Phi, psi and omega in degrees: 000153182291168175275122184252030178300136175092348177262156183302143180304322180302320179291321178299313181293324176297315179295317179298317180295319181298330180260009180055042180256145172274130184273127173257129185205161170247009182266112182294342181300335180292335175295317178296317179297324183286316187261316182280312182275338181060041177290128181301143176199166180269350180146149179227134174244114179259119178255129181243087187228058182292148175081358179261154176288163178302320180292323177294317177299314180301318180294316179297315180295316179300315179296321178295318179297318179295314186287323187246018186311317183286350184252356189274338180289139181056041179215157171254118185243135177243124180249122172239175180293336183263330185203170176232129179241127180242121179245112180284139176287145174292129182274000000 
């Protein structure tokens, strides 16, 4: 997917949903769009990995994607260095 820096978060989430893509982000605002505003989406993965190098972040995210691939669709997932939390949306 393209780089959507500078456009409203709502538009980014709409585009991800239109292409049935799970959104990977470090922007906590997508949690509000997902739960408070209830903007439809196919899934959001929020990574909270401050202080790590890009390669360390990439490795943690890659391992999480491999391990939990079947659970990430239609869920809000938070990845930290210590744990992964997956919250399924009510269908």
